[in-house]
C-alpha positions as CSV (number, residue, x, y, z in Angstrom):
1,M,108.6,119.6,90.2
2,R,109.8,116.1,91.2
3,L,112.9,115.6,93.2
4,L,114.7,112.3,93.0
5,R,115.4,111.2,96.5
6,Q,117.0,108.0,97.7
7,V,116.0,106.4,101.0
8,H,118.8,104.1,102.3
9,P,117.7,100.8,103.8
10,P,118.0,100.7,107.6
11,G,121.5,99.9,108.8
12,T,123.2,101.4,105.8
13,S,126.5,102.9,106.9
14,P,127.1,106.7,106.3
15,G,128.8,107.5,103.1
16,T,127.2,104.7,101.1
17,I,126.7,105.5,97.4
18,V,123.3,104.6,96.2
19,V,122.2,106.2,92.9
20,P,118.5,107.2,93.1
21,V,116.0,105.4,90.9
22,G,115.4,107.6,87.8
23,A,118.8,109.3,88.0
24,E,120.5,106.7,85.9
25,V,121.8,108.3,82.6
26,P,124.9,107.1,80.7
27,P,127.8,108.8,82.5
28,R,129.9,111.3,80.6
29,A,133.0,113.2,81.9
30,I,135.1,115.9,80.3
31,L,138.5,116.8,81.7
32,T,139.7,120.3,80.9
33,R,143.3,121.0,81.7
34,F,144.6,124.5,81.3
35,T,147.3,127.1,82.1
36,A,147.4,130.8,81.3
37,T,148.5,130.0,77.7
38,E,147.2,126.5,76.9
39,I,144.0,124.4,77.1
40,E,143.1,120.8,76.4
41,E,139.8,119.1,76.6
42,I,139.6,115.3,76.9
43,E,136.5,113.1,76.8
44,V,137.2,110.7,79.7
45,D,136.3,107.2,78.5
46,R,139.0,105.3,80.4
47,P,140.0,105.6,84.0
48,D,143.8,105.8,83.2
49,I,143.2,109.2,81.6
50,L,142.6,110.5,85.2
51,A,145.9,109.0,86.4
52,Q,148.0,111.2,84.1
53,E,149.8,113.8,86.2
54,P,149.2,117.4,85.4
55,T,152.2,119.5,84.2
56,P,153.5,122.2,86.7
57,G,151.1,125.2,86.9
58,Q,148.3,123.3,85.1
59,L,144.8,123.3,86.6
60,A,142.1,120.7,85.9
61,W,138.4,120.8,85.8
62,L,136.5,117.5,85.5
63,D,132.8,117.9,84.6
64,V,130.8,114.7,85.3
65,E,127.3,114.2,83.9
66,G,125.2,111.4,85.3
67,H,125.3,109.6,88.6
68,D,127.1,106.4,87.9
69,E,128.1,104.4,91.0
70,A,131.2,102.9,89.4
71,L,132.5,106.2,88.0
72,I,131.8,108.1,91.2
73,S,133.5,105.4,93.3
74,E,136.6,105.5,90.9
75,L,136.8,109.3,91.2
76,A,136.5,109.0,95.0
77,R,139.4,106.6,95.1
78,R,141.7,108.5,92.7
79,F,141.1,112.0,94.2
80,E,140.4,111.0,97.9
81,I,136.9,112.5,98.0
82,P,135.4,111.9,101.5
83,A,132.6,109.3,101.6
84,L,130.1,111.7,103.1
85,V,130.7,114.1,100.1
86,L,129.9,111.2,97.7
87,E,126.7,110.4,99.6
88,D,125.6,114.0,99.3
89,I,126.4,114.1,95.6
90,V,124.1,111.2,94.7
91,N,121.4,112.0,97.3
92,L,119.4,114.6,95.4
93,G,117.4,117.3,97.2
94,Q,120.3,118.5,99.3
95,R,120.0,122.0,100.6
96,P,122.5,124.4,99.1
97,K,125.6,124.4,101.3
98,V,129.3,124.8,101.5
99,E,131.3,122.4,103.7
100,E,135.0,122.3,104.3
101,Y,136.8,118.9,104.6
102,D,140.5,118.0,104.9
103,G,141.8,118.6,101.4
104,C,138.6,119.9,99.7
105,V,135.7,122.2,99.8
106,F,132.3,120.8,98.9
107,V,129.5,122.9,97.5
108,V,125.9,122.0,96.7
109,A,123.9,124.5,94.6
110,D,120.5,124.4,92.9
111,L,120.3,125.3,89.3
112,V,116.8,126.8,88.6
113,G,115.6,126.8,85.0
114,R,112.6,126.4,82.8
115,N,111.8,123.6,80.5
116,P,111.2,125.3,77.1
117,R,108.6,122.8,76.0
118,S,106.4,122.5,79.1
119,R,107.4,125.9,80.6
120,H,107.6,124.3,84.0
121,V,110.2,125.4,86.4
122,T,113.0,122.8,86.9
123,I,115.5,122.5,89.7
124,E,118.7,120.5,89.3
125,Q,121.3,119.8,92.0
126,I,124.9,120.8,91.0
127,S,127.7,119.5,93.3
128,L,131.3,120.9,93.3
129,V,134.4,119.4,94.9
130,L,137.3,121.9,95.0
131,Q,140.8,120.7,95.7
132,E,144.2,122.4,95.3
133,N,144.6,121.8,91.5
134,L,141.3,120.1,90.7
135,L,137.7,121.1,90.4
136,V,135.1,118.3,90.0
137,S,131.6,119.2,89.0
138,F,128.7,116.8,89.2
139,K,125.4,117.2,87.3
140,V,122.5,114.8,87.3
141,R,121.9,114.9,83.6
142,P,123.4,116.4,80.5
143,S,123.0,120.2,80.2
144,D,124.8,123.1,78.7
145,V,124.9,125.1,81.9
146,F,128.7,125.2,81.9
147,E,129.1,126.0,78.1
148,P,129.6,129.7,78.6
149,I,132.5,128.9,81.0
150,R,134.0,126.5,78.5
151,L,133.8,129.2,75.8
152,R,135.6,131.7,77.9
153,L,138.3,129.2,78.8
154,R,138.8,128.3,75.2
155,S,139.1,132.0,74.2
156,G,141.7,132.7,76.8
157,K,140.4,136.2,77.3
158,G,139.7,137.7,80.8
159,R,140.7,136.1,84.1
160,M,139.2,132.6,83.6
161,R,142.6,130.8,83.0
162,V,144.6,132.8,85.5
163,G,142.1,133.4,88.3
164,G,142.5,129.9,89.7
165,L,139.9,127.1,90.2
166,D,138.0,129.0,92.9
167,Y,137.5,131.8,90.4
168,L,136.4,129.4,87.8
């Protein structure tokens, strides 16, 4: 098991975003907007998509794959994500934790799995930023870990669409 950890140069200010070497994958983001009766999924390929205001009662989940400095900086600016949260998102190897900030709750969790080919245990850091009408999830690399959640959202059955973002 190898964790990608970034060591900041001496004198680097807190909250500096430095993507660890080896964590660079092409970024991908999927924006899922939903209400109790409707759902839309959008591949985010332009920043202006994020600027569109949600309709009343609509919740949004932005799932980000890859740690791209430009994308993370843009998300931070648009959604007022604290600098220390950004630093923890890109600095892999964080201990699982929940932290409350003004305007958001930040969660770091470890996703434990097994590589089907090598049968080695894998650990991936998943970071979540929960705001009033927005959930942003960050994964280091592409994975289908959230696909069961997407399928339940699409089906409209159960509490997924009406339970709120904290339920999601």
